[in-house]
C-alpha positions as a Markdown table, in Angstrom:
| # | Residue | x | y | z |
|---|---|---|---|---|
| 1 | Met | 0.0 | 0.0 | 0.0 |
| 2 | Ala | 1.5 | 3.3 | -1.0 |
| 3 | Ser | 1.5 | 6.3 | 1.3 |
| 4 | Ser | -0.4 | 9.4 | 0.5 |
| 5 | Pro | 1.4 | 12.4 | -1.0 |
| 6 | Gln | 0.5 | 14.4 | 2.0 |
| 7 | Ser | 2.3 | 12.0 | 4.4 |
| 8 | Tyr | 5.4 | 12.1 | 2.1 |
| 9 | Gln | 5.4 | 15.9 | 2.0 |
| 10 | Lys | 5.0 | 16.1 | 5.7 |
| 11 | Arg | 8.0 | 13.8 | 6.2 |
| 12 | Gln | 10.0 | 15.9 | 3.8 |
| 13 | Arg | 9.2 | 19.1 | 5.7 |
| 14 | Glu | 10.0 | 17.5 | 9.0 |
| 15 | Leu | 13.3 | 16.2 | 7.6 |
| 16 | Arg | 14.2 | 19.7 | 6.3 |
| 17 | Lys | 13.4 | 21.2 | 9.8 |
| 18 | Lys | 15.7 | 18.7 | 11.5 |
| 19 | Glu | 18.5 | 19.4 | 9.0 |
| 20 | Lys | 18.1 | 23.2 | 9.6 |
| 21 | Lys | 18.1 | 22.6 | 13.3 |
| 22 | Ala | 21.2 | 20.5 | 13.1 |
| 23 | Glu | 23.0 | 23.1 | 11.0 |
| 24 | Lys | 22.1 | 25.9 | 13.5 |
| 25 | Gln | 23.4 | 23.8 | 16.4 |
| 26 | Ala | 26.6 | 23.0 | 14.5 |
| 27 | Ile | 27.1 | 26.7 | 13.9 |
| 28 | Arg | 26.4 | 27.5 | 17.6 |
| 29 | His | 28.8 | 24.8 | 18.8 |
| 30 | Gly | 31.4 | 25.8 | 16.3 |
| 31 | Lys | 31.3 | 29.4 | 17.5 |
| 32 | Thr | 31.6 | 28.4 | 21.2 |
| 33 | Ala | 34.5 | 26.1 | 20.4 |
| 34 | Ala | 36.2 | 29.0 | 18.6 |
| 35 | Lys | 35.7 | 31.3 | 21.5 |
| 36 | Lys | 37.2 | 28.8 | 23.9 |
| 37 | Glu | 40.2 | 28.4 | 21.7 |
| 38 | Glu | 40.6 | 32.2 | 21.7 |
| 39 | Asp | 40.4 | 32.3 | 25.5 |
| 40 | Asp | 43.0 | 29.6 | 25.8 |
| 41 | Asn | 45.4 | 31.5 | 23.5 |
| 42 | Asp | 45.1 | 34.8 | 25.4 |
| 43 | Asp | 48.4 | 36.7 | 26.2 |
| 44 | Gly | 48.0 | 36.5 | 29.9 |
| 45 | Pro | 50.9 | 36.0 | 32.3 |
| 46 | Asp | 52.9 | 32.7 | 32.2 |
| 47 | Glu | 51.7 | 30.8 | 35.2 |
| 48 | Asp | 54.9 | 28.8 | 35.4 |
| 49 | Ala | 57.1 | 31.9 | 35.4 |
| 50 | Leu | 54.9 | 33.4 | 38.1 |
| 51 | Leu | 55.1 | 30.3 | 40.3 |
| 52 | Glu | 58.9 | 30.3 | 39.8 |
| 53 | Glu | 59.0 | 33.9 | 40.8 |
| 54 | Phe | 57.0 | 33.1 | 43.9 |
| 55 | Arg | 59.3 | 30.2 | 44.8 |
| 56 | Val | 62.3 | 32.4 | 44.6 |
| 57 | Leu | 60.6 | 35.1 | 46.7 |
| 58 | Asn | 59.6 | 32.5 | 49.2 |
| 59 | Glu | 63.2 | 31.2 | 49.5 |
| 60 | Thr | 64.6 | 34.7 | 49.8 |
| 61 | Phe | 62.1 | 35.4 | 52.5 |
| 62 | Ala | 63.0 | 32.2 | 54.4 |
| 63 | Asp | 66.6 | 33.2 | 54.2 |
| 64 | Gly | 65.8 | 36.6 | 55.7 |
| 65 | Gly | 66.6 | 38.6 | 52.5 |
| 66 | Val | 63.1 | 40.2 | 52.3 |
| 67 | Ser | 61.1 | 41.9 | 55.0 |
| 68 | Gln | 57.6 | 40.6 | 55.9 |
| 69 | Asp | 55.9 | 43.7 | 54.3 |
| 70 | Asp | 57.8 | 43.3 | 51.1 |
| 71 | Phe | 57.1 | 39.6 | 51.0 |
| 72 | Asp | 53.4 | 40.1 | 51.5 |
| 73 | Tyr | 53.2 | 42.8 | 48.9 |
| 74 | Arg | 55.1 | 40.9 | 46.2 |
| 75 | Lys | 53.1 | 37.7 | 47.0 |
| 76 | Ala | 49.8 | 39.7 | 46.5 |
| 77 | Glu | 51.2 | 41.0 | 43.2 |
| 78 | Ile | 52.1 | 37.6 | 42.0 |
| 79 | Phe | 48.8 | 36.0 | 43.1 |
| 80 | Ala | 46.8 | 38.9 | 41.4 |
| 81 | Ala | 48.7 | 38.3 | 38.2 |
| 82 | Met | 47.6 | 34.7 | 38.3 |
| 83 | Gly | 44.1 | 35.7 | 38.9 |
| 84 | Leu | 44.0 | 34.4 | 42.5 |
| 85 | Gly | 43.2 | 37.6 | 44.3 |
| 86 | Asp | 43.0 | 41.3 | 44.2 |
| 87 | Pro | 46.0 | 43.4 | 43.4 |
| 88 | Pro | 47.6 | 45.0 | 46.5 |
| 89 | Glu | 47.1 | 48.7 | 47.3 |
| 90 | Pro | 49.9 | 50.9 | 45.9 |
| 91 | Arg | 52.5 | 51.7 | 48.5 |
| 92 | Glu | 53.7 | 55.2 | 49.3 |
| 93 | Asp | 57.3 | 54.4 | 48.5 |
| 94 | Ala | 56.4 | 52.7 | 45.2 |
| 95 | Ala | 59.8 | 53.6 | 43.6 |
| 96 | Asp | 61.7 | 51.9 | 46.5 |
| 97 | Ala | 59.4 | 48.9 | 46.3 |
| 98 | Ala | 60.1 | 48.6 | 42.5 |
| 99 | Asp | 63.8 | 48.7 | 43.1 |
| 100 | Glu | 63.6 | 46.0 | 45.9 |
| 101 | Ala | 61.4 | 43.8 | 43.7 |
| 102 | Ala | 63.9 | 44.1 | 40.9 |
| 103 | Gln | 66.7 | 43.1 | 43.3 |
| 104 | Ser | 64.8 | 40.2 | 44.7 |
| 105 | Ala | 64.1 | 38.9 | 41.2 |
| 106 | Asp | 67.9 | 38.7 | 40.5 |
């Protein structure tokens, strides 16, 4: 028994709707995947370098080469660069702190 033309046309319409829906979903998923790739490729700070800097700072502090205030300030800067906290408040003697930070990095 042959199906009626209306049933065939209805199936074809439903098939086209499904195909369009699948295309739209593929486009949406493709765009979100592209956005994630862009987010992964951002030019943010190198986490390994920041962790190494913190390790050196921690060792210098343990040896007594850095004061408690300087250690806390630099630690807050490093953690803020990694996105783990808020940046520290600027110090009054910012020029002196920058010199000390440069010396501790050496």
